[in-house]
C-alpha positions as CSV (number, residue, x, y, z in Angstrom):
1,M,15.3,18.9,-10.4
2,T,16.2,20.7,-13.6
3,D,13.4,22.5,-15.3
4,F,11.8,21.1,-18.4
5,N,8.4,21.1,-19.9
6,G,6.9,17.7,-19.3
7,M,3.5,18.7,-20.5
8,D,4.9,19.5,-23.9
9,I,6.4,16.1,-24.0
10,V,3.2,14.1,-23.2
11,R,1.2,16.4,-25.6
12,K,3.7,15.9,-28.3
13,T,3.6,12.1,-27.9
14,C,-0.2,12.2,-28.1
15,G,0.2,14.0,-31.4
16,Y,2.6,11.4,-32.7
17,A,0.2,8.6,-31.8
18,K,-2.7,10.3,-33.6
19,K,-0.5,11.1,-36.6
20,I,0.4,7.4,-37.2
21,G,-3.3,6.3,-37.0
22,A,-4.1,5.6,-33.3
23,D,-7.8,6.1,-32.5
24,K,-6.9,7.2,-28.9
25,A,-3.8,7.5,-26.8
26,Q,-2.8,8.3,-23.2
27,I,0.7,9.2,-22.1
28,R,2.3,9.3,-18.7
29,L,5.8,10.7,-18.0
30,A,7.4,10.3,-14.6
31,R,10.8,11.7,-13.5
32,G,12.2,11.2,-10.1
33,E,15.4,11.8,-8.1
34,K,16.1,9.7,-5.1
35,Y,18.5,10.6,-2.3
36,E,19.2,7.5,-0.2
37,L,21.0,6.7,3.0
38,N,21.5,3.0,3.9
39,V,22.4,1.2,7.1
40,E,23.5,-2.4,7.1
41,A,24.5,-4.4,10.2
42,G,23.9,-1.4,12.3
43,K,26.3,1.0,10.5
44,M,25.8,3.6,7.8
45,S,27.0,2.0,4.6
46,L,25.8,4.0,1.6
47,Y,24.7,7.4,0.4
48,R,23.6,7.6,-3.2
49,T,21.5,9.6,-5.6
50,T,19.6,8.0,-8.5
51,V,17.5,9.4,-11.3
52,D,14.6,7.5,-12.9
53,V,12.6,8.3,-16.0
54,S,9.6,6.4,-17.3
55,L,7.5,7.3,-20.3
56,G,4.4,5.1,-20.7
57,I,2.6,5.2,-24.0
58,T,-0.8,3.5,-24.5
59,V,-2.6,3.6,-27.8
60,H,-5.9,2.2,-28.9
61,S,-6.9,1.1,-32.4
62,E,-10.3,-0.4,-33.2
63,N,-10.8,-1.4,-29.5
64,R,-7.4,-3.0,-29.3
65,K,-4.8,-1.7,-26.9
66,G,-1.0,-1.7,-26.8
67,T,1.4,-0.2,-24.2
68,V,5.1,0.5,-24.4
69,T,7.3,2.0,-21.7
70,V,10.7,3.7,-22.4
71,N,13.2,5.6,-20.3
72,R,13.9,8.4,-22.7
73,Y,11.9,11.2,-24.2
74,D,13.8,12.5,-27.2
75,D,11.7,12.8,-30.4
76,D,13.1,9.7,-32.1
77,T,12.4,7.5,-29.1
78,M,8.9,8.9,-28.6
79,Q,7.9,8.4,-32.2
80,K,9.3,4.8,-32.3
81,A,7.6,3.9,-29.0
82,A,4.3,5.3,-30.3
83,Q,4.6,3.1,-33.4
84,D,5.6,0.1,-31.4
85,A,2.6,0.6,-29.1
86,L,0.3,0.9,-32.2
87,D,1.8,-2.3,-33.7
88,M,1.2,-4.1,-30.4
89,A,-2.4,-2.9,-30.3
90,K,-3.1,-4.1,-33.8
91,A,-1.8,-7.6,-32.9
92,S,-3.9,-7.8,-29.8
93,E,-7.5,-9.0,-29.3
94,P,-10.3,-6.4,-29.6
95,D,-12.1,-5.5,-26.3
96,S,-14.8,-2.9,-26.2
97,A,-14.0,-2.2,-22.5
98,N,-10.7,-0.5,-23.6
99,D,-11.0,3.2,-23.3
100,I,-9.4,6.4,-22.0
101,S,-10.7,9.1,-19.6
102,P,-12.8,12.0,-20.8
103,E,-11.7,15.6,-21.2
104,H,-10.4,17.3,-18.1
105,P,-8.7,20.7,-18.2
106,L,-5.1,20.8,-17.0
107,E,-4.6,20.8,-13.2
108,C,-1.3,21.2,-11.5
109,F,-0.4,20.1,-8.0
110,E,2.4,20.7,-5.6
111,N,3.1,18.5,-2.5
112,G,6.0,18.4,-0.1
113,P,9.5,19.9,-0.3
114,G,11.2,20.4,-3.6
115,E,14.6,19.1,-2.4
116,A,16.1,16.8,0.2
117,D,17.5,18.2,3.5
118,S,20.5,15.8,3.4
119,A,21.9,17.2,6.7
120,V,18.7,16.5,8.6
121,M,18.4,13.1,7.0
122,Y,21.9,12.2,8.3
123,D,21.3,13.6,11.7
124,R,17.9,11.8,12.1
125,L,19.4,8.5,11.0
126,N,22.4,8.8,13.2
127,E,20.1,9.7,16.1
128,F,18.1,6.5,15.4
129,L,21.2,4.4,15.4
130,E,22.3,5.8,18.7
131,Y,18.9,5.3,20.2
132,C,18.7,1.7,19.1
133,G,22.2,0.9,20.3
134,S,21.5,2.2,23.8
135,T,17.8,1.0,24.1
136,Y,18.0,-2.3,22.3
137,P,21.7,-3.4,22.5
138,N,20.8,-7.0,21.5
139,T,18.8,-6.0,18.4
140,N,20.6,-6.0,15.1
141,L,19.5,-3.5,12.5
142,E,19.9,-5.7,9.5
143,Q,18.9,-3.0,7.1
144,C,17.6,0.6,7.2
145,I,16.8,2.8,4.3
146,L,16.0,6.5,4.6
147,D,15.4,8.2,1.3
148,F,13.9,11.3,-0.2
149,N,12.0,11.1,-3.5
150,C,11.5,14.2,-5.5
151,G,9.2,13.4,-8.4
152,E,7.2,15.0,-11.1
153,T,4.5,13.3,-13.2
154,F,2.7,14.5,-16.4
155,F,-0.4,12.9,-17.9
156,A,-2.2,13.7,-21.1
157,N,-4.6,11.8,-23.4
158,T,-6.1,12.5,-26.8
159,N,-9.5,13.4,-25.2
160,G,-7.9,16.4,-23.5
161,A,-7.4,15.1,-20.0
162,E,-4.3,16.6,-18.5
163,F,-2.6,16.5,-15.1
164,E,0.7,17.6,-13.7
165,S,2.1,17.0,-10.2
166,H,5.3,17.7,-8.3
167,S,6.0,16.1,-5.0
168,G,8.7,15.5,-2.3
169,L,8.5,12.6,0.1
170,Y,10.7,11.1,2.8
171,N,10.5,7.3,3.3
172,F,12.0,5.2,6.1
173,F,12.2,1.4,6.4
174,A,13.9,-0.7,9.1
175,M,14.3,-4.4,9.4
176,F,15.7,-6.0,12.5
177,T,16.1,-9.1,14.6
178,T,17.2,-9.7,18.2
179,K,19.7,-12.3,19.4
180,I,20.3,-13.2,23.1
181,G,22.8,-16.0,23.5
182,T,22.0,-18.8,21.1
183,K,18.3,-17.7,20.6
184,A,17.1,-15.3,18.1
185,S,13.8,-13.6,17.2
186,S,12.2,-13.8,13.8
187,F,13.0,-10.8,11.8
188,N,10.5,-8.0,11.7
189,Y,10.2,-4.7,9.9
190,S,8.2,-1.5,9.5
191,G,8.3,1.9,8.0
192,A,6.4,5.0,7.0
193,S,6.4,8.0,4.6
194,H,6.1,11.7,5.5
195,R,6.5,15.0,3.8
196,D,9.0,16.3,6.4
197,M,11.5,15.1,9.0
198,S,10.0,16.8,12.1
199,K,9.5,13.5,14.0
200,Q,12.3,11.2,15.2
201,L,12.6,8.1,13.1
202,R,11.7,5.7,15.9
203,Q,8.3,7.4,16.0
204,W,7.6,6.6,12.3
205,G,5.0,3.9,11.9
206,N,5.2,1.4,14.7
207,I,9.0,0.9,14.7
208,D,9.8,1.5,18.3
209,D,7.1,-0.8,19.7
210,L,8.1,-3.6,17.2
211,M,11.7,-3.3,18.2
212,R,10.7,-3.6,21.9
213,Q,8.6,-6.7,21.1
214,S,11.6,-8.2,19.2
215,T,13.6,-8.3,22.4
216,E,10.7,-10.4,24.0
217,Q,10.5,-12.9,21.1
218,T,13.8,-14.7,21.2
219,D,12.4,-17.6,23.2
220,V,9.3,-18.9,21.5
221,K,7.4,-22.2,21.1
222,P,4.2,-23.2,19.3
223,V,0.7,-23.4,20.9
224,D,-0.4,-26.8,22.2
225,G,-2.7,-28.6,19.9
226,S,-5.4,-26.8,17.8
227,F,-8.3,-24.6,18.8
228,T,-10.7,-22.1,17.5
229,G,-10.2,-18.7,19.1
230,D,-10.0,-14.9,18.8
231,I,-7.5,-12.9,16.9
232,I,-6.3,-9.3,17.4
233,I,-4.6,-8.1,14.3
234,T,-2.0,-5.3,14.7
235,P,-1.8,-2.3,12.3
236,D,1.3,-3.6,10.5
237,S,-0.4,-6.9,9.8
238,L,-3.8,-5.4,9.1
239,S,-2.5,-3.6,6.0
240,D,-1.9,-7.1,4.5
241,F,-5.4,-8.3,5.2
242,I,-6.9,-5.2,3.7
243,G,-4.8,-5.8,0.6
244,F,-6.2,-9.4,0.5
245,L,-9.7,-8.0,0.8
246,E,-9.2,-5.9,-2.4
247,D,-7.5,-8.8,-4.2
248,V,-10.3,-11.3,-3.5
249,Y,-13.5,-9.2,-3.1
250,M,-13.2,-5.7,-4.5
251,G,-10.7,-5.3,-7.3
252,D,-10.7,-5.6,-11.1
253,Y,-9.6,-9.2,-11.3
254,P,-12.1,-10.9,-9.0
255,L,-15.0,-8.8,-10.4
256,I,-14.1,-9.3,-14.1
257,T,-13.7,-13.1,-13.6
258,G,-16.9,-13.2,-11.5
259,N,-15.1,-14.9,-8.6
260,S,-15.7,-12.2,-6.0
261,P,-18.0,-13.3,-3.3
262,W,-19.2,-9.7,-3.1
263,K,-19.9,-9.2,-6.8
264,D,-23.6,-8.6,-6.2
265,M,-23.3,-6.9,-2.8
266,L,-22.8,-3.2,-3.6
267,G,-24.9,-1.2,-1.2
268,K,-25.4,-4.2,1.1
269,Q,-24.0,-5.4,4.4
270,V,-20.7,-7.3,3.9
271,A,-19.0,-6.8,7.2
272,S,-19.5,-5.8,10.8
273,G,-21.0,-2.4,11.4
274,L,-17.8,-1.6,13.3
275,L,-15.9,-1.5,10.0
276,T,-15.5,1.7,8.0
277,L,-12.8,1.6,5.3
278,R,-12.1,4.7,3.2
279,C,-9.7,5.9,0.6
280,E,-8.4,9.4,1.2
281,P,-5.9,10.4,-1.6
282,Q,-6.8,14.0,-1.1
283,G,-6.1,14.1,2.6
284,P,-6.2,15.6,5.1
285,S,-5.6,12.5,7.2
286,I,-3.4,10.8,4.6
287,E,-0.3,12.8,4.2
288,T,1.2,11.2,1.1
289,G,-1.8,11.0,-1.2
290,Y,-2.2,11.7,-4.9
291,H,-4.4,13.9,-7.1
292,F,-5.1,11.8,-10.2
293,T,-5.4,8.2,-11.0
294,G,-3.3,6.0,-13.3
295,D,-6.1,6.0,-15.9
296,G,-6.5,9.7,-16.0
297,F,-9.3,10.8,-13.5
298,R,-9.2,13.4,-10.7
299,A,-8.9,11.4,-7.5
300,E,-11.6,11.8,-5.0
301,N,-12.0,10.7,-1.4
302,C,-14.5,8.0,-0.9
303,N,-15.7,5.2,1.4
304,L,-15.2,1.6,0.3
305,I,-17.1,0.2,3.3
306,E,-19.2,2.3,5.6
307,N,-20.4,0.8,8.8
308,G,-20.1,-2.6,7.2
309,I,-22.0,-1.7,4.0
310,L,-20.1,-2.0,0.7
311,S,-20.1,1.5,-0.8
312,N,-17.5,1.1,-3.6
313,F,-15.5,-1.5,-5.4
314,T,-11.9,-0.5,-6.4
315,L,-12.6,-0.8,-10.1
316,G,-10.6,1.3,-12.6
317,L,-12.0,2.5,-16.0
318,Y,-11.4,-0.8,-17.8
319,G,-12.8,-2.9,-14.9
320,S,-15.9,-0.7,-14.7
321,N,-16.5,-0.9,-18.5
322,K,-16.0,-4.7,-18.4
323,T,-18.3,-5.4,-15.5
324,G,-20.9,-2.6,-15.8
325,K,-20.2,-1.7,-12.2
326,P,-19.2,1.9,-11.0
327,R,-15.6,3.0,-11.3
328,C,-14.0,3.8,-7.9
329,P,-13.8,7.6,-7.5
330,S,-10.5,7.4,-5.6
331,G,-8.4,5.0,-7.7
332,G,-7.7,2.9,-4.6
333,G,-4.9,3.1,-2.0
334,A,-4.5,5.9,0.7
335,L,-6.5,3.6,3.0
336,I,-7.9,4.4,6.4
337,I,-9.8,2.1,8.8
338,Q,-11.8,4.4,11.0
339,S,-10.7,3.9,14.6
340,G,-13.3,2.6,17.1
341,S,-14.2,3.2,20.8
342,S,-12.3,0.3,22.4
343,T,-8.9,0.4,24.0
344,L,-6.3,-2.1,23.0
345,A,-6.0,-3.1,26.6
346,G,-9.7,-3.7,26.8
347,M,-9.7,-5.8,23.6
348,I,-6.9,-8.0,25.1
349,A,-8.9,-8.3,28.3
350,D,-11.9,-9.5,26.3
351,V,-10.0,-12.5,24.7
352,K,-10.4,-15.8,26.5
353,R,-8.0,-17.6,24.2
354,G,-6.5,-16.3,21.0
355,I,-3.6,-14.7,19.4
356,L,-2.1,-11.2,18.9
357,L,-1.0,-11.3,15.3
358,G,2.2,-9.2,14.7
359,R,3.0,-10.5,11.2
360,F,1.3,-12.9,8.8
361,S,3.4,-15.1,6.5
362,G,1.3,-16.9,4.0
363,G,0.1,-17.0,0.4
364,N,-2.9,-15.1,-1.0
365,P,-6.3,-16.3,0.0
366,S,-8.3,-18.6,-2.3
367,D,-11.2,-17.2,-4.5
368,N,-13.7,-17.8,-1.6
369,G,-11.5,-15.9,0.9
370,D,-10.0,-18.9,2.8
371,F,-6.5,-18.2,4.1
372,S,-3.8,-19.9,6.1
373,G,-0.3,-19.1,7.1
374,V,2.2,-18.7,9.9
375,A,1.8,-16.2,12.7
376,K,5.2,-14.4,13.1
377,N,6.2,-12.0,15.8
378,S,3.0,-12.9,17.7
379,Y,1.7,-13.6,21.2
380,I,-0.7,-16.0,22.7
381,I,-3.6,-14.5,24.8
382,E,-5.2,-16.5,27.6
383,N,-7.9,-15.3,30.0
384,G,-7.5,-11.7,29.0
385,K,-3.7,-11.5,29.3
386,I,-0.8,-11.8,26.9
387,T,1.1,-14.8,28.3
388,R,4.0,-15.4,26.0
389,P,5.4,-15.0,22.4
390,V,4.7,-17.9,20.0
391,G,6.5,-19.5,17.1
392,E,5.7,-22.1,14.5
393,T,2.0,-21.4,14.9
394,M,-0.5,-21.6,12.1
395,I,-3.7,-19.6,11.7
396,A,-6.5,-20.2,9.3
397,G,-9.9,-18.7,8.6
398,N,-12.0,-17.0,6.0
399,L,-11.4,-13.3,5.1
400,G,-15.0,-12.4,4.7
401,S,-16.0,-14.1,8.0
402,L,-13.0,-12.3,9.7
403,F,-14.5,-8.9,8.9
404,K,-18.1,-10.0,9.6
405,E,-17.1,-11.2,13.0
406,L,-15.4,-8.1,14.2
407,R,-16.0,-7.5,17.9
408,A,-13.9,-4.4,18.4
409,V,-11.8,-1.7,16.7
410,S,-9.3,0.2,18.8
411,R,-9.3,3.9,19.4
412,E,-5.5,3.7,19.1
413,E,-4.1,3.8,15.5
414,I,-0.8,4.0,13.6
415,N,-0.3,6.6,11.0
416,Y,2.1,5.4,8.3
417,G,1.7,8.6,6.2
418,S,0.3,6.5,3.3
419,A,-2.3,4.6,5.5
420,I,-3.8,4.7,8.9
421,M,-4.6,1.5,10.7
422,P,-6.0,0.5,14.2
423,W,-6.0,-2.9,16.0
424,I,-9.0,-5.1,15.3
425,L,-10.5,-8.0,17.3
426,S,-12.3,-10.8,15.6
427,S,-13.4,-14.4,16.2
428,G,-13.5,-17.9,14.7
429,I,-9.9,-18.3,13.7
430,T,-8.2,-21.8,13.8
431,I,-5.0,-21.6,15.7
432,S,-2.7,-24.6,15.8
433,G,0.9,-25.6,16.7
């Protein structure tokens, strides 16, 4: 990327905001170049480069807040955007929870390569296409995207908090379905992010295993009747359930509204002792982490749940001020569920009747954690064995109960670069055709 002084831009914009009468301001400038290779219907179809610029300006006036985002950073644009943000703040309702982060001396961070290796990207993607064509000839790669993002972010506020980061990151995503005769599997997908291209793309995330499963899932039928049984949640699906956990129990919205069932449970047991969930934006296990939060704090690794005990919510500065509860040191994301001592094979053998959940298709859980949806790309387990793939099968349960009733966490895990997830076994799920 061409050299320019992003810190000067965000500092200058802070100055504009103060000059026009803002009490406080924070500015975030992000510039990124993306190099992208696309595959559609099994063939390379597109190579392109795109450039994105985003300048976010937030100003405060008498406990009121206004935010404007623009895609240019010339002086006229910055001054006008600062004025627009101030006008928006003055028109909003006052809220004493609005604030900016305290002073922090400038820190600069470098992660990943500074430019894409286009030749290696092409070779790796072509290698993946050849492997899929020979190993899974009946599986159609509906879409694959391999890209490299080279980005730089600059943050400053009027309290003197300043951060600068430069990063390079490869991302791969594949979506596929299998057709044999007149029967076809449900589509499935996976992906991962890494700082380099040393591994073959089929080894990224859980892609190879999911493609193999796709070839087994062309002939499916629902379960018979309805029963309460066990559930083994795969790493790809587990990420969704952890996201639900934050949305319903741990994040800003449920705590500010008072709807979180865990609002008074900090430091108390909320899940099975087998569950340890942590944020690791600083690594070393998470490869694609970050160094500062969106609201201007140095990101720190922390436990959210440790051996079943709630250690932290995922509140930002506003949510913390609004609720009086501690701000999350990490800023959220970069999630790891600590692997357990069980093998996946042993977990399957321990299920009398239940389901191996490959993908969950359903809406967000209710405020009390109740959820329901369709089990996609999944298998029925009977008497300790996977017997067949299932389709048109519903599952329902309660999110809090799901994690309280954990019986096992696998020692096997999948590293997605941005998250690390094992398989988990729980009980008390309603499964119906």
